[in-house]
ROKE-932855 format. One record per residue: residue number from 0; x, y, z of N, C-alpha, C in turn. Coordinates in Angstrom, 3 decimals, always signed. Each point is the difference from the previous one (the first is absolute). Example, Ala and Ser with C-alpha at 12.3 -4.5 7.8 and 13.67 -1.06 7.14 Angstrom:
<pts>
   torfi        n.x        n.y        n.z       ca.x       ca.y       ca.z        c.x        c.y        c.z
       0    +13.190     -5.690     +7.800     -0.890     +1.190     +0.000     +0.900     +1.200     +0.000
       1     -0.350     +1.050     -0.720     +0.820     +1.190     +0.060     -0.770     +1.090     +0.730
</pts>
This chain:
<pts>
   torfi        n.x        n.y        n.z       ca.x       ca.y       ca.z        c.x        c.y        c.z
       0    +91.418    +32.767     +7.259     -0.010     -1.292     -0.652     +0.773     -1.011     +0.852
       1     +1.070     +0.437     +0.625     +0.772     -0.913     +0.851     -0.865     -0.514     +1.139
       2     -0.754     +0.893     +0.623     -0.903     -0.435     +1.072     -1.008     -1.015     -0.525
       3     -0.538     +0.237     -1.177     -1.009     -0.896     -0.560     +0.564     -1.405     -0.177
       4     +1.161     -0.113     -0.632     +0.549     -1.323     -0.281     +0.641     -0.657     +1.222
       5     +0.154     +0.766     +1.090     +0.369     -0.601     +1.281     -1.271     -0.377     +0.775
       6     -1.135     +0.277     -0.632     -1.334     -0.277     +0.547     -0.301     +0.809     +1.259
       7     +0.556     +1.217     +0.012     -0.325     +0.986     +1.029     -1.066     +0.911     -0.598
       8     -1.201     -0.518     -0.091     -1.066     +0.650     -0.755     -0.401     +1.365     +0.560
       9     -0.120     +0.111     +1.310     -0.399     +1.286     +0.581     +1.044     +1.073     -0.265
      10     +1.274     -0.366     +0.139     +1.069     +0.954     -0.262     +0.025     +0.398     -1.479
      11     -0.223     -0.969     -0.864     -0.027     +0.296     -1.440     -1.122     +0.981     -0.320
      12     -1.188     -0.285     +0.512     -1.132     +0.897     -0.268     +0.254     +1.404     +0.544
      13     +0.546     +0.094     +1.201     +0.282     +1.311     +0.594     +1.017     +0.769     -0.851
      14     +1.031     -0.681     -0.459     +1.020     +0.661     -0.830     -0.596     +0.462     -1.329
      15     -0.827     -0.844     -0.618     -0.636     +0.400     -1.260     -0.948     +1.174     +0.206
      16     -0.775     -0.033     +1.070     -0.938     +1.111     +0.266     +0.768     +1.306     +0.187
      17     +1.110     -0.050     +0.732     +0.808     +1.206     +0.220     +0.590     +0.488     -1.321
      18     +0.518     -0.901     -0.789     +0.575     +0.381     -1.295     -1.073     +0.610     -0.898
      19     -1.205     -0.551     +0.053     -1.098     +0.521     -0.810     -0.393     +1.414     +0.435
      20     +0.051     +0.262     +1.311     -0.252     +1.361     +0.495     +1.022     +0.975     -0.560
      21     +1.255     -0.431     -0.059     +1.084     +0.866     -0.463     +0.011     +0.193     -1.508
      22     -0.436     -1.023     -0.742     +0.072     +0.073     -1.456     -1.178     -0.762     -0.613
      23     -1.176     +0.590     +0.000     -1.209     -0.710     -0.436     -0.091     -0.270     -1.505
      24     +0.891     +0.569     -0.793     -0.075     -0.192     -1.446     +1.183     -0.769     -0.570
      25     +0.691     -0.752     +0.842     +1.112     -0.824     -0.451     -0.571     -1.327     -0.490
      26     +0.011     -0.205     -1.301     -0.624     -1.190     -0.583     +0.651     -1.287     +0.505
      27     +1.320     +0.007     +0.125     +0.675     -1.213     +0.488     -0.412     -0.310     +1.434
      28     -0.095     +1.025     +0.817     -0.446     -0.185     +1.390     -1.423     -0.563     +0.031
      29     -0.882     +0.566     -0.813     -1.380     -0.485     -0.049     -0.049     -1.472     -0.409
      30     +0.818     -0.369     -0.972     +0.022     -1.388     -0.460     +0.525     -0.931     +1.086
      31     +1.093     +0.374     +0.641     +0.569     -0.839     +1.055     -0.954     -0.120     +1.189
      32     -0.656     +1.096     +0.347     -0.973     -0.054     +1.089     -1.188     -0.876     -0.396
      33     -0.397     +0.092     -1.261     -1.076     -0.860     -0.495     +0.363     -1.460     +0.137
      34     +1.255     -0.333     -0.291     +0.472     -1.366     +0.171     -0.158     -0.430     +1.456
      35     +0.436     +0.831     +0.901     -0.097     -0.302     +1.428     -1.451     -0.219     +0.431
      36     -0.875     +0.872     -0.426     -1.404     -0.074     +0.420     -0.672     -1.304     -0.415
      37     +0.386     -0.536     -1.138     -0.600     -1.258     -0.452     +0.305     -1.130     +0.972
      38     +1.142     +0.058     +0.637     +0.415     -1.071     +0.908     -0.593     +0.116     +1.399
      39     -0.692     +1.092     +0.271     -0.588     +0.198     +1.332     -1.519     +0.173     -0.070
      40     -0.588     -0.603     -1.028     -1.453     +0.007     -0.194     -0.581     +1.394     -0.217
      41     +0.742     +0.830     -0.699     -0.510     +1.302     -0.410     +0.120     +0.114     -1.523
      42     -0.422     -1.052     -0.679     +0.156     -0.056     -1.450     -0.827     +1.061     -0.726
      43     -1.145     +0.374     +0.524     -0.783     +1.063     -0.646     +0.790     +1.302     -0.041
      44     +0.603     +0.361     +1.124     +0.821     +1.219     +0.033     +1.238     -0.185     -0.872
      45     +0.537     -1.209     -0.017     +1.150     -0.300     -0.849     -0.317     +0.320     -1.461
      46     -1.146     -0.463     -0.470     -0.411     +0.256     -1.390     -0.095     +1.506     -0.253
      47     -0.590     +0.730     +0.930     -0.127     +1.459     -0.158     +1.370     +0.659     -0.153
      48     +0.939     -0.356     +0.883     +1.323     +0.612     -0.057     +0.747     -0.387     -1.272
      49     -0.133     -1.251     -0.396     +0.697     -0.451     -1.213     -0.576     +0.635     -1.254
      50     -1.292     +0.148     -0.069     -0.601     +0.687     -1.153     +0.452     +1.457     -0.046
      51     +0.123     +0.623     +1.156     +0.487     +1.379     +0.062     +1.461     +0.069     -0.446
      52     +0.810     -0.968     +0.452     +1.410     -0.034     -0.405     +0.126     -0.122     -1.517
      53     -0.834     -0.837     -0.588     +0.029     -0.193     -1.452     -0.420     +1.278     -0.727
      54     -0.969     +0.719     +0.546     -0.394     +1.289     -0.608     +1.134     +1.018     +0.106
      55     +0.689     +0.010     +1.150     +1.092     +0.960     +0.196     +1.224     -0.329     -0.846
      56     +0.215     -1.281     -0.255     +1.162     -0.428     -0.780     -0.477     -0.927     -1.115
      57     -0.440     +0.563     -1.116     -0.494     -0.849     -1.090     +1.078     -0.883     -0.621
      58     +1.265     +0.282     +0.287     +1.102     -0.829     -0.504     +0.553     -0.863     +1.140
      59     -0.903     -0.474     +0.820     +0.339     -0.760     +1.203     +0.690     -1.319     -0.332
      60     +0.793     -0.490     +0.961     +0.615     -1.324     -0.187     -1.052     -1.108     +0.182
      61     +0.348     -1.190     -0.453     -0.901     -1.146     +0.124     -0.376     -0.306     +1.447
      62     +0.847     +0.381     +0.935     -0.302     -0.301     +1.403     -1.337     +0.602     +0.431
      63     -0.374     +1.149     -0.549     -1.290     +0.589     +0.356     -1.134     -0.960     -0.370
      64     +0.109     -0.601     -1.178     -1.036     -0.943     -0.451     +0.046     -1.290     +0.809
      65     +1.200     -0.438     +0.349     +0.133     -1.190     +0.846     -0.718     +0.248     +1.331
      66     +0.267     +1.141     +0.625     -0.627     +0.313     +1.286     -1.518     +0.098     -0.149
      67     -0.450     +0.617     -1.095     -1.439     +0.144     -0.231     -0.645     -1.373     -0.217
      68     +0.648     -0.845     -0.787     -0.513     -1.354     -0.200     -0.083     -0.755     +1.312
      69     +1.011     +0.176     +0.841     +0.017     -0.656     +1.304     -1.140     +0.519     +0.879
      70     -0.270     +1.293     -0.063     -1.114     +0.561     +0.777     -1.326     -0.607     -0.453
      71     -0.186     -0.091     -1.313     -1.223     -0.641     -0.504     -0.073     -1.456     +0.445
      72     +1.146     -0.687     +0.023     +0.026     -1.386     +0.465     -0.481     -0.073     +1.449
      73     +0.488     +0.908     +0.834     -0.414     +0.017     +1.403     -1.490     +0.311     +0.148
      74     -0.564     +0.676     -0.975     -1.444     +0.266     +0.004     -0.798     -1.176     -0.556
      75     +0.704     -0.997     -0.516     -0.667     -1.161     -0.586     -0.509     +0.241     -1.406
      76     +0.474     +1.071     -0.636     -0.417     +0.317     -1.370     +1.072     -0.514     -0.965
      77     -0.057     -1.299     -0.284     +1.039     -0.648     -0.798     -0.022     +0.460     -1.455
      78     -1.164     +0.358     -0.520     -0.075     +0.520     -1.365     +0.765     +1.304     -0.141
      79     -0.166     +0.918     +0.963     +0.744     +1.263     -0.047     +1.484     -0.228     +0.252
      80     +0.299     -0.980     +0.839     +1.413     -0.328     +0.228     +0.638     -0.395     -1.325
      81     -0.647     -0.908     -0.704     +0.532     -0.505     -1.273     +0.135     +1.125     -1.021
      82     -1.039     +0.802     -0.159     +0.062     +1.065     -1.010     +1.052     +1.051     +0.357
      83     +0.210     +0.239     +1.276     +1.014     +0.974     +0.419     +1.409     -0.523     -0.265
      84     +0.262     -1.241     +0.372     +1.338     -0.566     -0.216     +0.306     -0.092     -1.492
      85     -1.001     -0.244     -0.805     +0.211     -0.068     -1.458     +0.427     +1.328     -0.600
      86     -0.206     +1.091     +0.709     +0.424     +1.319     -0.482     +1.488     +0.261     +0.244
      87     +0.642     -0.846     +0.813     +1.425     +0.191     +0.276     +0.800     -0.204     -1.278
      88     +1.006     +0.821     -0.187     +0.868     -0.153     -1.170     +0.773     -1.314     +0.090
      89     +0.481     -0.331     +1.201     +0.708     -1.256     +0.240     -0.789     -0.777     +1.052
      90     -0.737     -0.987     -0.454     -0.875     -0.758     +0.891     +0.705     -1.158     +0.699
      91     +1.290     -0.157     -0.205     +0.700     -1.184     +0.507     -0.162     -0.180     +1.504
      92     +0.114     +1.060     +0.767     -0.140     -0.141     +1.451     -1.461     -0.001     +0.438
      93     -0.908     +0.232     -0.910     -1.429     -0.065     +0.307     -0.594     -1.386     -0.182
      94     +0.819     -0.954     -0.410     -0.527     -1.330     -0.312     -0.584     -0.720     +1.212
      95     +0.596     +0.167     +1.181     -0.566     -0.628     +1.207     -1.408     +0.513     +0.242
      96     -0.151     +1.309     -0.104     -1.310     +0.613     +0.238     -1.000     -0.422     -1.065
      97     +0.452     -0.101     -1.244     -0.881     -0.468     -1.067     -0.399     -1.459     +0.210
      98     +0.954     -0.834     +0.391     -0.295     -1.420     +0.232     -1.042     -0.151     +1.103
      99     +0.217     +0.661     +1.123     -0.929     -0.108     +1.136     -1.366     +0.586     -0.356
     100     -0.016     +1.121     -0.687     -1.273     +0.652     -0.356     -0.815     -0.859     -0.951
     101     +0.651     -0.513     -1.029     -0.717     -0.872     -0.935     -0.520     -1.243     +0.706
     102     +0.809     -0.583     +0.877     -0.423     -1.203     +0.720     -1.225     +0.284     +0.864
     103     +0.034     +1.090     +0.739     -1.107     +0.329     +0.895     -1.245     +0.450     -0.765
     104     +0.208     +0.463     -1.230     -1.139     +0.381     -0.848     -0.558     -1.194     -0.766
     105     +0.636     -1.167     +0.167     -0.482     -1.212     -0.664     +0.549     -0.227     -1.385
     106     +1.011     +0.748     -0.392     +0.623     -0.145     -1.318     +1.228     -0.911     +0.132
     107     -0.235     -1.268     +0.164     +1.084     -0.938     +0.327     +1.095     -0.064     -1.061
     108     -0.363     -0.068     -1.282     +1.028     -0.082     -1.055     +0.880     +1.254     -0.023
     109     -0.640     +1.153     +0.105     +0.766     +1.264     +0.042     +0.912     +0.014     +1.222
     110     -0.526     -0.438     +1.135     +0.784     -0.032     +1.234     +1.232     -0.874     -0.172
     111     -0.175     -1.177     -0.582     +1.122     -0.919     -0.213     +1.025     +0.589     -0.964
     112     -0.475     +0.707     -0.999     +0.896     +0.646     -0.960     +0.884     +1.033     +0.700
     113     -0.599     +0.796     +0.875     +0.770     +1.014     +0.730     +0.908     -0.650     +1.045
     114     -0.439     -1.100     +0.591     +0.850     -0.724     +0.946     +1.261     -0.506     -0.706
     115     -0.163     -0.462     -1.226     +1.161     -0.455     -0.775     +0.973     +1.152     -0.238
     116     -0.536     +1.182     -0.277     +0.856     +1.171     -0.209     +0.731     +0.389     +1.287
     117     -0.660     -0.191     +1.147     +0.669     +0.250     +1.288     +1.218     -0.916     +0.107
     118     -0.214     -1.285     -0.295     +1.092     -0.974     +0.111     +1.078     +0.209     -1.057
     119     -0.386     +0.488     -1.180     +0.994     +0.310     -1.026     +0.942     +1.109     +0.486
     120     -0.574     +1.007     +0.641     +0.797     +1.129     +0.493     +0.731     -0.326     +1.295
     121     -0.609     -0.847     +0.821     +0.552     -0.337     +1.316     -0.093     -1.515     +0.198
     122     +0.917     -0.760     -0.598     -0.089     -1.470     +0.026     -0.029     -0.602     +1.400
     123     +0.555     +0.691     +0.974     +0.039     -0.517     +1.368     -1.144     +0.522     +0.869
     124     -1.009     +0.600     -0.636     -1.121     +0.572     +0.746     -0.717     -1.081     +0.801
     125     -0.250     +0.309     +1.268     -0.874     -0.837     +0.818     -0.929     +0.921     +0.783
     126     -1.196     -0.469     +0.227     -0.953     +0.792     +0.777     +0.519     +0.208     +1.418
     127     +0.575     -1.036     +0.600     +0.485     +0.130     +1.381     +1.073     +1.069     +0.126
     128     +0.883     +0.073     -0.968     +1.048     +1.027     +0.026     -0.602     +1.382     -0.270
     129     -0.880     +0.082     -0.986     -0.574     +1.289     -0.377     -0.904     +0.577     +1.087
     130     -0.722     -0.850     +0.715     -0.988     +0.491     +0.974     +0.632     +0.833     +1.107
     131     +1.323     -0.021     +0.129     +0.695     +0.807     +1.006     +0.161     +1.453     -0.442
     132     -0.261     +0.276     -1.270     +0.289     +1.329     -0.554     -1.129     +1.022     +0.204
     133     -1.233     -0.284     -0.402     -1.032     +1.033     +0.107     -0.230     +0.437     +1.452
     134     -0.104     +1.308     +0.218     -0.117     +0.512     +1.364     -1.446     +0.128     +0.504
     135     -0.823     -0.985     -0.280     -1.386     +0.061     +0.448     -0.078     +0.081     +1.523
     136     -0.845     +0.882     +0.476     -0.211     +0.116     +1.443     -0.790     -1.206     +0.517
     137     -0.919     -0.476     -0.805     -0.874     -1.097     +0.405     +0.352     -1.244     -0.803
     138     +0.470     -1.049     +0.670     +0.438     -1.211     -0.710     -1.072     -0.597     -0.907
     139     -1.248     +0.104     +0.377     -1.059     -0.582     -0.831     -0.107     +0.697     -1.359
     140     +0.405     +1.266     -0.079     -0.004     +0.696     -1.286     +1.058     -0.589     -0.931
     141     +1.147     -0.326     +0.552     +1.049     -0.636     -0.793     -0.452     -1.376     -0.467
     142     -0.762     -0.707     +0.822     -0.448     -1.345     -0.354     -0.908     -0.001     -1.222
     143     -0.739     +1.069     -0.231     -0.818     +0.100     -1.213     +0.913     -0.054     -1.221
     144     +1.088     +0.767     +0.044     +0.961     +0.019     -1.106     +0.642     -1.382     -0.158
     145     +0.413     -0.578     +1.102     +0.628     -1.322     -0.016     -0.952     -1.035     -0.589
     146     -1.266     +0.058     +0.388     -0.996     -0.921     -0.559     -0.094     +0.162     -1.508
     147     +0.026     +1.247     -0.465     -0.041     +0.257     -1.437     +1.209     -0.583     -0.723
     148     +1.174     +0.166     +0.611     +1.223     -0.554     -0.594     -0.080     -1.533     -0.081
     149     -0.506     -0.608     +1.053     -0.137     -1.478     +0.001     -0.999     -0.448     -1.054
     150     -1.128     +0.705     -0.088     -0.999     -0.344     -1.014     +0.569     +0.130     -1.412
     151     +0.937     +0.911     -0.157     +0.647     +0.203     -1.310     +1.013     -1.101     -0.308
     152     +0.324     -0.795     +1.007     +0.922     -1.108     -0.219     +1.398     +0.204     +0.570
     153     +0.217     +1.103     +0.688     +1.322     +0.230     +0.596     +0.095     -0.746     +1.326
     154     +1.221     -0.346     +0.356     +0.229     -0.752     +1.253     +0.979     +0.716     +0.883
</pts>
């Protein structure tokens, strides 16, 4: 995960692949690797690993659903993104993803509603500050999310 968020994508993938060889049934590992894969244009494999993690750990934390929703977002399936994030017990940190997904799906009122919740939780939120966080390998993939946030009314 450290490699991923330092944007050392090849090193992150190599470390996850090695860990998976050593422990192929670790649900947390599968979920974290699924998160990584979404950021390097392997969202289909990400979904597979995350669904497997959820089967292995039916009492999984919300992060598994967050990662799965993000993978669907990277696939451009905003409806599945929305339905997945809605399954989280605590959706507060999923509001950015909900705002962008609704906006890109053409649900402007819903998008604005979720954007307001983002600002309620994080009053100092700005797109410019936030855009430094996601570890996308390809900048244009991040721009899709940013466009969704802007369409939702965030600045």
